[in-house]
SEDRENGU-672167 format. One record per atom (N, C-alpha, C, CB): y, z, x. Coordinates in steps of 0.02 Angstrom, whole numbers, padded with zeros to 5 digits, always signed. Each point is the difference from the previous one (the first is absolute). Glycine has a CB too. Layout:
% SEDRENGU-672167
YZX/...
END
This chain:
% SEDRENGU-672167
+00183+00414-00039/-00033+00023+00061/+00040-00020+00062/-00110-00009-00057/+00144-00049+00054/+00041-00021+00057/+00055+00050+00012/-00026-00120-00024/+00060+00141-00029/+00055+00048+00009/-00025+00067+00026/+00062-00057-00093/-00118+00080+00067/-00028+00065+00022/-00018-00003+00074/-00044+00021-00116/+00009-00073+00137/-00022-00003+00070/+00059-00012+00047/-00110-00044-00039/+00160+00006+00017/+00059-00009+00042/+00035+00066+00013/+00014-00116-00047/-00007+00156-00006/+00034+00065+00007/-00041+00046+00046/+00049-00012-00116/-00114+00014+00107/-00042+00043+00042/+00006-00020+00074/-00079+00016-00097/+00074-00081+00110/+00005-00023+00069/+00069+00013+00029/-00084-00088-00025/+00135+00081-00016/+00069+00008+00023/+00011+00071+00027/+00038-00085-00084/-00057+00135+00045/+00013+00069+00023/-00046+00019+00058/+00037+00031-00116/-00093-00065+00121/-00046+00014+00056/+00027-00029+00065/-00097+00001-00081/+00123-00062+00077/+00023-00034+00060/+00072+00018+00019/-00077-00093-00028/+00118+00108-00021/+00071+00011+00013/+00022+00065-00033/+00020-00125+00008/-00044+00182+00015/+00017+00064-00032/+00074+00017+00004/-00113+00039+00027/+00149-00073+00019/+00072+00014+00006/+00040-00034-00056/-00015+00010+00124/-00014-00058-00159/+00036-00034-00053/+00003+00044-00063/-00037-00111+00046/+00091+00104-00083/+00006+00034-00065/-00023-00050-00053/+00097+00074+00040/-00152-00057-00073/-00028-00043-00052/+00009+00034-00068/-00084-00051+00082/+00114+00015-00128/+00010+00026-00068/-00041-00043-00047/+00117+00043+00027/-00159-00011-00066/-00044-00035-00047/+00026+00012-00071/-00100+00011+00079/+00120-00063-00113/+00024+00006-00069/-00055-00021-00048/+00119-00023+00037/-00140+00069-00080/-00054-00014-00047/+00020+00025-00069/-00087+00007+00092/+00060-00036-00146/+00018+00023-00067/-00015+00074-00009/-00024-00115-00044/+00071+00149+00011/-00009+00071-00013/-00060+00011-00045/+00123+00020+00014/-00169+00023+00008/-00061+00012-00038/+00010+00058-00048/-00068-00044+00095/+00031+00039-00150/+00000+00058-00045/-00035+00058+00034/+00001-00075-00101/+00010+00134+00077/-00028+00061+00030/-00075-00006+00010/+00092+00067-00053/-00126-00095+00002/-00074-00006+00002/-00023-00052+00050/-00004+00035-00119/+00049-00083+00137/-00018-00054+00045/+00019+00014+00073/+00013-00078-00095/+00029+00127+00105/+00031+00011+00065/-00052+00015+00053/+00102+00042-00057/-00109-00087+00106/-00046+00010+00055/+00023-00041+00060/-00096+00022-00080/+00126+00011+00129/+00024-00034+00060/-00046+00014+00059/+00118+00008-00043/-00179+00012+00028/-00045+00022+00054/-00019-00056+00048/-00044+00085-00077/+00048-00148+00054/-00019-00056+00043/+00057-00024+00044/-00083-00034-00086/+00143+00061+00074/+00058-00021+00040/+00001+00037+00066/+00065-00025-00106/-00062-00010+00162/+00000+00033+00065/+00059+00047+00009/-00059-00098+00047/+00049+00151-00008/+00055+00046+00014/+00053-00036+00041/-00079+00100-00003/+00141-00077-00002/+00054-00031+00036/+00037-00053-00040/-00062+00022+00103/+00039-00035-00164/+00033-00049-00043/+00039+00036-00055/-00091-00085+00024/+00152+00065-00034/+00040+00027-00055/-00015-00041-00063/+00092+00039+00080/-00110-00006-00133/-00015-00033-00063/+00059+00008-00048/-00124+00020+00016/+00146-00076-00044/+00054+00000-00049/-00028-00028-00065/+00090-00014+00090/-00082+00051-00143/-00022-00023-00066/+00049-00051-00029/-00057+00111-00020/+00030-00165-00007/+00042-00047-00038/-00008+00017-00074/-00013-00091+00089/+00066+00079-00126/+00000+00018-00071/-00018-00059-00045/+00085+00087+00025/-00072-00147-00001/-00022-00059-00037/-00076-00009+00011/+00114-00056+00013/-00147+00024-00061/-00073-00005+00003/-00024-00071+00018/-00006+00092-00084/+00045-00142+00067/-00022-00069+00011/+00015-00023+00071/+00019-00023-00122/-00068-00008+00153/+00005-00021+00069/+00063-00042+00015/-00125+00003+00004/+00139-00057-00042/+00059-00040+00016/+00065+00040-00005/-00061-00099-00042/+00066+00142-00009/+00061+00039-00010/+00010+00051+00056/-00011-00016-00123/-00043+00048+00144/+00005+00049+00054/+00027-00034+00063/-00097+00065-00048/+00066-00121+00067/+00019-00033+00063/+00070-00030-00003/-00120-00026+00019/+00136-00005-00075/+00064-00035-00005/+00059+00048-00011/-00061-00098-00044/+00051+00148+00001/+00056+00042-00021/+00003+00068+00032/-00006-00060-00106/-00052+00093+00113/+00002+00069+00023/-00005+00008+00075/-00051+00030-00107/+00012-00072+00140/-00007+00007+00073/+00066-00008+00038/-00115-00042-00013/+00159-00006-00006/+00064-00004+00035/+00041+00064-00004/-00001-00122-00023/-00003+00157-00033/+00036+00063-00008/-00029+00053+00046/+00027-00030-00120/-00094+00033+00122/-00033+00048+00044/+00016-00016+00073/-00092+00014-00084/+00090-00079+00101/+00014-00021+00069/+00071+00019+00021/-00081-00095-00014/+00128+00087-00031/+00069+00017+00016/+00008+00076+00007/+00040-00102-00060/-00071+00139+00015/+00005+00073+00002/-00032+00028+00063/+00000+00002-00124/-00056-00031+00145/-00036+00024+00059/+00023-00033+00064/-00097+00022-00074/+00142-00071+00067/+00028-00036+00059/-00056-00029+00043/+00100+00077-00001/-00144-00113-00031/-00057-00030+00036/+00023-00062+00039/-00079+00043-00088/+00041-00059+00139/+00016-00058+00041/-00025-00065-00032/-00005+00072+00102/-00052-00068-00135/-00029-00060-00032/-00051+00023-00052/+00018-00070+00105/-00030+00027-00153/-00045+00014-00056/-00057-00051-00001/+00095+00052-00067/-00155-00029+00056/-00059-00044-00009/-00025+00009-00071/-00031+00007+00123/+00025-00062-00159/-00028+00001-00067/-00061-00046-00003/+00114+00025-00050/-00151-00019-00005/-00060-00041-00009/+00007-00040-00065/-00071+00083+00064/+00061-00147-00059/+00002-00049-00055/+00071-00011-00026/-00115+00035-00032/+00147+00015+00003/+00067-00008-00027/+00051+00027+00050/-00044+00010-00119/+00094-00051+00133/+00049+00017+00052/+00050+00052-00024/-00013-00114+00047/+00042+00147+00002/+00058+00043-00012/+00062-00044-00001/-00056+00100+00056/+00108-00076-00089/+00064-00037+00000/+00039+00012+00065/+00003+00007-00126/-00027+00040+00167/+00032+00014+00064/-00011-00058+00049/-00015+00124-00020/+00067-00143+00056/-00007-00054+00048/-00040+00022+00062/+00108-00048-00041/-00102+00111+00058/-00037+00026+00058/-00071+00020-00022/+00108+00040+00056/-00146-00090-00075/-00067+00013-00026/-00047-00057+00015/+00050+00071-00089/-00115-00056+00084/-00053-00051+00005/-00046+00011-00059/+00008-00006+00127/-00040-00047-00148/-00048+00005-00055/-00067-00029+00022/+00093-00008-00086/-00147+00042+00069/-00068-00023+00017/-00028-00037-00060/-00018+00098+00079/+00002-00162-00070/-00031-00041-00052/-00071-00019+00021/+00114-00045-00035/-00162+00060-00007/-00069-00019+00016/-00009-00075-00003/-00041+00109-00045/+00067-00141-00007/-00006-00072-00006/+00046-00025-00056/-00119+00004+00042/+00127-00070-00046/+00037-00032-00055/-00044-00054-00032/+00111+00024+00057/-00174-00009-00065/-00046-00047-00032/+00021-00016-00071/-00091+00045+00071/+00127+00001-00103/+00024-00013-00068/+00053-00055-00001/-00025+00119-00030/+00054-00134+00088/+00047-00056+00005/-00036-00065+00015/+00089+00079+00039/-00136-00078+00008/-00035-00061+00019/-00052-00021-00052/+00018+00030+00119/-00049+00020-00153/-00053-00016-00049/+00007+00044-00062/-00076-00034+00094/+00127+00022-00134/+00012+00043-00059/-00057-00002-00051/+00120-00019+00017/-00161-00035-00015/-00055-00006-00048/-00053+00054+00010/+00022-00122-00004/-00022+00156+00060/-00050+00053+00013/+00022+00067-00028/-00034-00060+00102/+00093+00063-00132/+00027+00064-00023/+00017-00003-00074/+00045+00021+00115/-00051+00037-00147/+00016+00005-00071/+00076-00005-00010/-00104+00071-00020/+00124-00083-00042/+00071-00003-00015/+00034+00065+00017/-00022-00082-00092/-00010+00138+00076/+00029+00066+00014/+00009+00010+00075/-00052+00045-00105/+00002-00066+00144/+00005+00007+00073/+00057-00043+00028/-00124+00023+00006/+00127-00085-00029/+00053-00044+00025/+00069+00027-00017/-00077-00098-00013/+00085+00126-00046/+00064+00029-00019/+00017+00060+00044/-00018-00039-00118/-00031+00081+00131/+00011+00060+00041/+00017-00020+00072/-00079+00065-00073/+00042-00114+00100/+00009-00019+00070/+00064-00042+00011/-00124+00003+00013/+00151-00034-00066/+00055-00048+00009/+00061+00031+00032/-00042-00060-00099/+00051+00126+00091/+00058+00034+00029/-00007+00009+00076/+00017+00058-00109/-00079-00057+00134/-00012+00016+00071/+00036-00048+00047/-00111+00048-00032/+00100-00115+00026/+00034-00045+00048/+00075-00002-00008/-00102-00068+00000/+00128+00081-00060/+00073+00001-00010/+00030+00059+00038/-00012-00054-00113/-00018+00113+00105/+00025+00060+00034/-00010-00005+00076/-00026+00067-00102/-00024-00105+00124/-00015-00004+00072/+00055-00035+00040/-00120-00002-00030/+00169-00028-00005/+00056-00031+00035/+00050+00052+00026/-00014-00102-00072/+00011+00163+00044/+00048+00052+00018/-00012+00031+00068/+00011+00022-00120/-00073-00001+00136/-00011+00036+00064/+00006-00046+00061/-00074+00078-00061/+00079-00046+00119/+00005-00038+00062/-00066-00032+00020/+00089+00078+00036/-00145-00050-00059/-00064-00025+00023/-00054+00007-00054/+00032+00031+00117/-00077-00080-00118/-00060+00003-00040/-00059+00005+00048/+00052-00068-00095/-00097+00115+00082/-00059+00011+00042/-00061-00017-00041/+00058+00090+00068/-00103-00130-00040/-00062-00016-00034/-00058+00008+00049/+00060-00079-00078/-00120+00061+00057/-00060+00014+00040/-00018-00057+00048/-00040+00071-00093/+00023-00129+00066/-00026-00055+00041/+00055-00051+00018/-00112+00016-00053/+00099-00053+00106/+00045-00056+00018/+00001-00052-00056/-00023+00020+00123/-00036-00032-00152/-00005-00048-00054/+00044+00020-00059/-00117-00028+00036/+00116+00093-00054/+00041+00023-00056/+00073-00002+00017/-00093+00072-00038/+00110-00059+00101/+00070-00006+00022/+00025-00071-00014/-00018+00088+00089/-00022-00138-00073/+00020-00070-00011/+00008-00015-00074/-00059-00032+00105/+00013+00060-00146/+00005-00011-00072/+00064+00031-00029/-00126-00002-00007/+00141+00063+00029/+00060+00034-00025/+00062-00039+00018/-00058+00110+00011/+00062-00135+00050/+00059-00039+00022/+00005-00065-00039/-00009+00050+00115/-00049-00083-00126/+00000-00064-00036/+00028+00008-00071/-00099-00036+00068/+00079+00089-00102/+00020+00009-00069/+00065+00039-00008/-00119-00004-00031/+00144+00032+00086/+00060+00041-00004/+00045-00014+00061/-00062+00089-00064/+00090-00149+00068/+00038-00019+00060/+00064+00040+00010/-00046-00113-00014/+00068+00151-00037/+00064+00037+00006/-00010+00070+00030/+00043-00063-00099/-00104+00081+00116/-00011+00065+00031/+00030+00002+00069/-00106+00014-00067/+00129+00044+00088/+00033+00006+00065/-00049-00003+00059/+00088+00068-00055/-00144-00033+00049/-00047+00004+00056/-00068+00022-00028/+00093+00028+00083/-00147-00060-00059/-00068+00017-00021/-00044+00007+00061/+00014-00061-00110/-00050+00117+00116/-00046+00011+00055/-00068+00021-00028/+00095+00033+00078/-00147-00037-00037/-00065+00026-00021/-00022+00054+00049/-00032-00111-00053/-00002+00161+00026/-00021+00057+00041/-00076+00010+00003/+00108+00054-00029/-00145-00093-00011/-00073+00007-00001/-00022+00052-00050/-00003-00033+00119/-00062+00043-00121/-00032+00050-00044/-00066+00018+00033/+00056-00046-00107/-00079+00107+00094/-00062+00024+00033/-00041+00041-00049/+00058+00000+00112/-00120+00011-00094/-00044+00043-00040/+00032+00069-00005/-00104-00065+00036/+00106+00092-00096/+00031+00065-00009/-00043+00055+00029/+00057-00042-00103/-00027+00089+00140/-00038+00053+00034/-00048+00039-00045/+00096+00008+00075/-00078+00009-00137/-00050+00036-00041/-00065-00037-00008/+00095+00052-00061/-00092-00119+00057/-00061-00040-00004/-00034-00004+00068/+00050-00067-00093/-00011+00057+00146/-00029-00005+00067/-00036+00065+00020/+00091-00081+00031/-00063+00138-00051/-00028+00065+00020/-00054+00026-00047/+00109+00024+00052/-00117-00055-00110/-00043+00027-00052/-00073+00005+00023/+00076-00049-00086/-00108+00104+00067/-00072+00006+00012/-00037-00046-00047/+00013+00120+00037/-00061-00157-00010/-00037-00050-00040/-00040+00036-00055/-00007-00079+00100/+00012+00052-00161/-00032+00030-00057/-00033-00056-00042/+00083+00097-00001/-00148-00092-00010/-00034-00052-00038/+00021+00003-00073/-00098+00004+00079/+00119-00060-00108/+00021+00000-00070/-00060+00002-00047/+00103-00063+00032/-00090+00083-00094/-00053+00004-00050/-00009-00069-00033/+00026+00123-00020/-00049-00170+00059/-00013-00068-00024/-00071-00020+00019/+00123-00031+00011/-00153-00010-00053/-00070-00020+00012/-00003-00058+00049/-00031+00039-00116/+00045-00024+00179/+00000-00051+00053/-00032+00028+00063/+00105-00053-00048/-00131+00007+00089/-00030+00020+00064/+00042-00027+00057/-00116+00001-00052/+00112+00031+00109/+00038-00021+00058/-00016-00073+00018/+00001+00118+00043/+00050-00156-00028/-00004-00070+00020/-00031-00045-00054/-00010+00040+00117/+00010-00015-00180/-00029-00039-00055/+00051-00010-00056/-00114+00044+00029/+00177-00052-00010/+00052-00013-00050/+00059-00033+00036/-00037+00099-00072/+00078-00133+00033/+00062-00029+00023/+00056+00040-00033/-00051-00118+00015/+00105+00131+00021/+00053+00040-00028/+00066-00039-00003/-00057+00103+00043/+00095-00091-00096/+00065-00032-00010/+00048+00054-00025/-00052-00114-00025/+00109+00122+00058/+00048+00053-00018/+00067-00032-00018/-00059+00082+00077/+00086-00062-00133/+00066-00026-00020/+00012+00008-00074/-00005-00080+00094/+00065+00062-00115/+00018+00004-00071/-00042-00049-00040/+00116+00035+00030/-00132-00017-00092/-00037-00044-00044/+00050-00044-00038/-00096+00084-00011/+00124-00133+00046/+00047-00045-00034/-00014-00072+00021/+00086+00091-00004/-00049-00136-00027/-00015-00071+00008/+00010-00023+00073/+00035-00019-00119/+00012+00050+00154/+00014-00021+00069/-00059+00013+00047/+00120+00023-00021/-00161+00027+00005/-00056+00017+00044/-00058-00048-00005/+00034+00118-00011/-00032-00164-00040/-00048-00055+00000/-00073+00024-00009/+00079-00064+00073/-00089+00117-00111/-00066+00030-00005/-00050-00045-00037/+00054+00111+00001/-00029-00149-00049/-00046-00044-00038/-00034-00050+00046/+00073+00014-00102/-00032-00049+00144/-00029-00049+00046/-00044+00035+00052/+00099-00076-00018/-00077+00134+00040/-00039+00037+00050/-00071+00013-00024/+00106+00053+00041/-00112-00027-00102/-00066+00016-00027/-00040-00063-00014/+00046+00105-00049/-00014-00154+00018/-00036-00062-00016/-00027-00034+00063/+00072-00015-00101/-00031+00015+00155/-00023-00031+00062/-00058+00039+00030/+00115-00043+00021/-00112+00110-00024/-00055+00040+00027/-00063-00008-00042/+00083+00082+00045/-00075-00094-00110/-00058-00015-00042/-00033-00065+00022/+00053+00062-00096/-00012-00111+00116/-00028-00064+00023/-00044+00008+00061/+00100-00057-00046/-00085+00107+00088/-00038+00010+00061/-00069+00030-00012/+00107+00013+00060/-00116+00016-00120/-00062+00038-00017/-00007+00063+00042/-00055-00108-00033/+00110+00128+00067/-00002+00061+00040/-00001+00063-00044/+00060-00060+00092/-00017+00060-00142/+00010+00062-00037/-00052+00009-00056/+00122-00007+00026/-00139+00070-00036/-00050+00019-00050/+00010+00075-00014/-00083-00090+00038/+00047+00119-00087/+00005+00072-00010/-00019+00040+00062/-00025-00019-00120/-00014-00011+00165/-00019+00035+00062/+00046-00017+00059/-00118-00002-00041/+00163-00045+00030/+00049-00020+00051/+00065-00019-00036/-00093-00042+00080/+00129+00091-00107/+00057-00015-00043/+00066-00011+00039/-00056+00067-00087/+00105-00091+00050/+00069+00001+00023/+00032+00062-00030/+00007-00128+00009/+00024+00169+00032/+00034+00060-00024/+00075-00014+00000/-00092+00077+00045/+00121-00080-00105/+00072-00011-00008/+00035+00067-00007/-00020-00113-00054/+00066+00128+00099/+00033+00065+00001/+00075-00010-00013/-00086+00047+00081/+00111-00015-00133/+00071-00006-00015/+00015+00020-00071/+00008-00091+00082/+00052+00072-00104/+00023+00015-00067/+00039-00059-00027/+00005+00124+00026/-00002-00130-00091/+00036-00055-00031/+00075+00006+00011/-00091-00010-00085/+00125-00047+00093/+00073-00001+00004/+00023-00071-00012/+00002+00097+00080/+00058-00104-00109/+00028-00066-00009/-00040-00043-00047/+00047+00009+00113/-00046-00075-00101/-00040-00047-00040/-00073+00012+00018/+00094-00087-00004/-00134+00111-00044/-00068+00024+00018/-00048-00056+00018/+00020+00095-00075/-00069-00078+00115/-00055-00045+00015/-00041-00010-00063/-00004+00037+00122/-00026-00096-00129/-00041-00016-00058/-00072+00018+00014/+00079-00093-00034/-00098+00154+00017/-00068+00023+00014/-00053-00035-00042/+00048+00110+00031/-00026-00143-00085/-00048-00037-00041/-00033-00057+00039/+00066+00030-00102/-00031-00052+00156/-00027-00054+00041/-00065+00021+00035/+00117-00041+00018/-00126+00106-00007/-00062+00023+00031/-00030+00060-00037/+00042-00042+00111/-00036+00039-00178/-00027+00054-00041/-00075+00008+00009/+00091-00022-00084/-00126-00034+00095/-00073+00004+00011/-00017+00038+00063/-00013-00109-00060/+00053+00098+00113/-00012+00035+00063/+00014+00075-00007/+00030-00105+00063/+00021+00123-00101/+00015+00070-00013/-00057+00033-00040/+00124-00026+00002/-00149-00011-00051/-00053+00027-00042/-00065+00013+00039/+00051-00060-00097/-00066+00016+00143/-00063+00008+00038/+00009+00041+00063/-00037-00109-00045/+00098+00133+00057/+00016+00044+00057/-00002-00036+00068/-00047+00093-00066/+00054-00160+00065/+00010-00034+00064/+00073+00003+00021/-00097-00076-00025/+00140+00098-00022/+00069+00017+00015/+00011+00071-00025/+00040-00122-00007/-00015+00165+00050/+00015+00070-00017/+00074+00012+00009/-00116+00037+00035/+00148-00005-00084/+00070+00016+00006/+00008+00075+00013/+00031-00096-00077/+00013+00113+00123/+00010+00071+00018/+00074+00014+00009/-00113+00003+00056/+00133+00059-00071/+00069+00021+00011/+00001+00075+00012/+00044-00093-00074/+00015+00118+00091/+00009+00073+00012/-00048+00026+00053/+00038+00012-00118/-00048-00051+00170/-00043+00022+00056/+00041+00043+00048/-00071-00104-00011/+00039+00150+00044/+00033+00039+00052/+00006-00043+00063/-00045+00108-00048/+00087-00086+00094/+00006-00035+00064/-00066-00003+00036/+00119+00036+00008/-00158+00018-00011/-00065+00001+00033/-00048-00049-00030/+00019+00118+00027/-00018-00126-00093/-00044-00047-00034/+00020-00072+00016/-00019+00083-00092/+00084-00097+00092/+00023-00067+00016/-00019-00018+00072/+00095+00013-00082/-00088+00035+00126/-00017-00012+00070/-00075-00015+00007/+00093+00076+00035/-00135-00041-00072/-00073-00013+00002/-00014-00071-00023/-00024+00122-00023/+00058-00144-00030/-00011-00067-00026/+00021-00054+00050/+00017+00044-00116/+00039-00033+00151/+00021-00047+00051/-00052-00003+00057/+00121+00022-00029/-00143+00036+00051/-00043+00003+00060/-00071-00024-00012/+00070+00095+00037/-00093-00093-00099/-00070-00015-00014/-00012-00063-00040/-00019+00120+00005/+00072-00159-00019/-00009-00062-00038/-00031-00055+00044/+00097+00032-00074/-00127-00080+00041/-00025-00058+00036/+00060-00040+00027/-00104-00006-00072/+00151-00005+00028/+00065-00026+00022/+00052+00014-00055/-00056-00090+00070/+00119+00084-00051/+00057+00011-00044/+00027-00068-00021/+00029+00112+00055/-00006-00118-00117/+00028-00063-00023/+00067+00011-00033/-00115-00047-00015/+00164+00006+00031/+00065+00000-00033/+00025-00072-00003/+00026+00119+00039/-00030-00148-00099/+00020-00070-00008/+00064-00004-00042/-00120-00037+00009/+00165+00083+00005/+00065+00002-00034/+00037-00066+00010/+00004+00125+00016/+00033-00145-00067/+00039-00062+00005/+00060+00007+00046/-00037-00029-00115/+00062+00090+00122/+00052+00014+00050/+00012+00075+00004/+00054-00112-00022/-00025+00134+00076/+00014+00071+00013/+00064+00007+00040/-00124+00027-00003/+00154+00032-00004/+00056+00016+00044/-00026+00023+00068/+00070+00031-00098/-00124+00007+00097/-00033+00023+00061/-00076+00000-00008/+00101+00070+00028/-00126-00039-00082/-00072+00002-00011/-00034+00055+00039/+00003-00121-00022/+00019+00183+00012/-00025+00056+00040/-00076+00011-00005/+00111+00051-00015/-00143-00059-00044/-00073+00010-00003/-00039-00043+00050/+00014+00029-00119/+00010-00089+00133/-00034-00043+00049/+00003+00033+00069/+00030-00103-00066/+00028+00129+00084/+00008+00034+00064/-00042+00064+00002/+00117-00046+00011/-00120+00082-00067/-00042+00060-00003/-00073-00018+00012/+00081+00052-00080/-00106-00102+00046/-00070-00021+00007/-00015-00019+00072/-00001-00039-00119/+00045-00002+00148/-00010-00023+00069/+00002+00059+00049/+00051-00111-00029/-00005+00157+00018/+00006+00058+00044/-00063+00043-00001/+00123+00000-00020/-00155+00004-00038/-00061+00040-00006/-00063-00040+00015/+00058+00070-00084/-00049-00131+00111/-00057-00038+00026/-00034-00047-00048/-00015+00093+00073/+00042-00102-00133/-00032-00045-00048/+00017-00073+00017/+00005+00089-00089/-00055-00134+00088/+00017-00071+00003/+00042-00018-00061/-00106-00027+00065/+00156-00017-00058/+00044-00014-00057/+00001-00075-00016/+00070+00100+00032/-00077-00115-00096/+00006-00068-00026/+00066-00001-00039/-00127-00020-00007/+00174-00021+00028/+00068+00002-00028/+00027-00069-00015/+00020+00106+00061/+00030-00107-00104/+00036-00062-00016/+00033-00028+00063/+00019+00040-00117/-00020-00106+00121/+00035-00032+00056/+00074-00007-00019/-00105-00063+00035/+00141+00120-00030/+00071+00002-00014/+00035+00028+00062/-00019+00016-00126/+00082-00034+00136/+00034+00019+00063/-00001+00074+00017/+00072-00096-00020/-00064+00139-00030/+00005+00072+00016/-00065+00027+00028/+00085+00012-00090/-00143-00038+00067/-00063+00024+00027/-00013-00029+00070/-00045+00010-00116/+00069-00070+00128/-00002-00027+00069/+00040+00045+00046/-00013-00118-00043/+00068+00145+00017/+00044+00043+00039/-00033+00069+00013/+00099-00059-00048/-00131+00088-00003/-00022+00069+00005/-00070+00008+00029/+00072+00024-00096/-00119-00070+00081/-00068+00008+00027/-00021-00055+00048/-00028+00059-00104/+00066-00113+00107/-00011-00052+00050/-00072-00023+00006/+00095+00047+00059/-00119-00052+00002/-00066-00027+00014/-00057+00046-00024/+00048-00058+00097/-00032+00120-00115/-00052+00046-00024/-00026-00022-00069/+00053+00093+00065/-00011-00125-00105/-00018-00016-00069/-00038-00065-00006/+00099+00061-00036/-00137-00068-00019/-00030-00063-00021/+00043-00026-00057/-00119+00035+00036/+00148-00094-00028/+00050-00025-00048/-00029-00055-00044/+00090+00029+00082/-00065-00031-00144/-00023-00051-00047/+00056-00016-00049/-00118+00039+00011/+00113-00098-00041/+00048-00021-00052/-00015+00040-00064/+00010-00117+00051/+00038+00157-00075/-00016+00047-00054/-00007-00031-00070/+00060+00082+00066/-00044-00147-00073/-00007-00032-00066/-00060-00047-00004/+00123+00010-00013/-00160-00016+00068/-00057-00047+00003/-00066+00040+00000/+00070-00085+00064/-00106+00084-00119/-00061+00039-00007/-00052-00018+00053/+00022+00009-00121/-00030-00074+00135/-00049-00021+00050/+00018+00025+00070/-00025-00101-00070/+00089+00097+00087/+00021+00024+00066/-00011+00075+00006/+00085-00092+00006/-00069+00129-00059/-00010+00073+00001/-00074+00016+00009/+00101+00016-00074/-00144-00051+00035/-00072+00013+00003/-00027-00014+00069/-00010-00028-00122/+00031-00028+00152/-00025-00018+00067/+00023+00051+00052/+00002-00122-00033/+00060+00143+00028/+00026+00050+00048/-00036+00067-00008/+00111-00058-00001/-00126+00077-00061/-00034+00063-00013/-00071-00001+00028/+00068+00016-00103/-00103-00072+00095/-00068-00006+00027/+00001+00001+00076/-00034-00066-00101/+00082+00032+00130/+00005-00001+00073/+00015+00069+00028/+00040-00119-00005/+00005+00155-00028/+00017+00067+00023/-00059+00047-00009/+00120-00020-00029/-00155+00015-00026/-00057+00042-00013/-00055-00009+00053/+00026-00005-00122/-00035-00056+00144/-00051-00015+00051/+00020+00025+00068/-00034-00100-00066/+00100+00105+00078/+00024+00020+00067/+00009+00075+00007/+00056-00109+00008/-00061+00146-00063/+00008+00073+00003/-00053+00030+00045/+00049+00001-00116/-00029+00042+00160/-00045+00032+00047/+00005-00030+00070/-00076+00023-00094/+00102-00084+00099/+00011-00029+00066/+00059+00035+00033/-00046-00111-00038/+00046+00112+00104/+00054+00034+00036/+00066-00037-00011/-00082+00040+00088/+00134-00003-00097/+00067-00028-00009/+00052+00045+00031/-00037-00056-00106/+00093+00027+00123/+00055+00040+00027/+00026+00047-00054/+00031-00093+00080/-00023+00157-00064/+00027+00046-00051/+00071-00017-00017/-00075+00090+00042/+00094-00073-00103/+00068-00012-00023/+00047+00052+00029/-00043-00053-00105/+00100+00033+00129/+00051+00046+00024/+00060-00004-00046/-00039-00013+00119/+00055+00069-00150/+00057+00002-00046/+00064-00015+00038/-00060+00084-00073/+00102-00128+00044/+00060-00023+00034/+00055+00053+00001/-00029-00115-00035/+00031+00157-00016/+00055+00047-00007/-00026+00071-00004/+00068-00087-00058/-00026+00135+00074/-00016+00070-00009/+00060+00034-00032/-00077+00000+00100/+00067+00058-00130/+00055+00032-00036/+00056+00023+00046/-00081+00035-00085/+00064-00021+00148/+00054+00019+00047/+00047-00059+00011/-00077+00082+00057/+00049-00142-00047/+00042-00059+00013/+00037-00022-00063/-00080-00036+00090/+00047+00044-00148/+00033-00018-00063/+00061+00044-00011/-00110-00036-00048/+00101+00102+00058/+00056+00047-00009/+00055-00015+00050/-00080+00087-00042/+00062-00102+00104/+00050-00014+00052/+00041-00061-00019/-00075+00051+00087/+00042-00102-00113/+00036-00062-00019/+00049+00015-00057/-00099-00070+00035/+00078+00110-00083/+00044+00018-00056/+00059+00042+00025/-00098-00004-00080/+00083+00053+00123/+00053+00043+00027/+00051-00041+00041/-00081+00097+00002/+00056-00142+00039/+00045-00042+00041/+00046-00040-00046/-00087-00007+00092/+00060-00017-00148/+00042-00039-00046/+00054+00044-00031/-00097-00075-00024/+00080+00135+00007/+00050+00046-00029/+00052+00020+00052/-00087+00042-00080/+00066-00034+00143/+00049+00015+00053/+00049-00058+00008/-00086+00072+00059/+00060-00132-00063/+00044-00060+00005/+00050-00001-00057/-00093-00064+00056/+00070+00082-00115/+00045+00002-00059/+00052+00055+00009/-00093-00044-00074/+00072+00102+00098/+00046+00057+00008/+00054-00016+00051/-00093+00078-00030/+00077-00118+00079/+00047-00015+00054/+00044-00061-00014/-00081+00050+00079/+00066-00085-00134/+00037-00062-00015/+00068+00015-00032/-00109-00059-00013/
END
């Protein structure tokens, strides 16, 4: 989604620029470029694997098209006049949160990131982490992240879930060990807040080292915890806007966009007291120690009692226009170097 929105903003703000989008060649039955904005030249790549495309094929395309600079995502190009966008390097700081297969796949990313002139990431906190674990990188900047326009513009649509407005807590994210779902549910059970009539709605999909749902199998069985996935943007927006409060007690994040989404749509947010959330939601959030059940329970009760009181609205720190401008400025710097 970051690449798609960057491209859309780019041609909207800078129509004089020549933008070339390299994507894997689709089979005849898959071919659909309808979502690509007009004014963009599309070049098919013949390799299928992401690392191979970026490392081997993009430099050839860049030379043939005589481009000024190349932007890749996750895996770097071998071209020196390039930048790579990295969401995070949590697999370096906390490998225990990732499966063996994930760690093997990700291990090439920081090695290749030494080649380009610049690494671009989202938060200031993640910029510091990337530099700490990769001191040989040439340059690292952060550009921010914002609610994606399709979600922001979506018409609100009530989901097909057995919940009432302001009578549920919502949590959005991957169902893996890093998201700390077991402690989240157990702490909320301690508060006696949640029940089949006031559930926690967990929204996401499994990835990486999975969360241990057996820890709260009883809550799932009695429907005080509801799991949901494959929601439309309109349904997700309804859940953000009508929840009692939003909770994210992740052990760490590169940015944590669902927290920003919830805050932007007016939901009170209960979040881990980690640096990146201090950076992104600041005084708007209610913070707690994510490994202490008693602290989580106390913070949840306090937040629940304060819901409805007047509060300063959350102001999103970044917008897609500024994000795109920061990325473009970095590529201009590379092109002129």
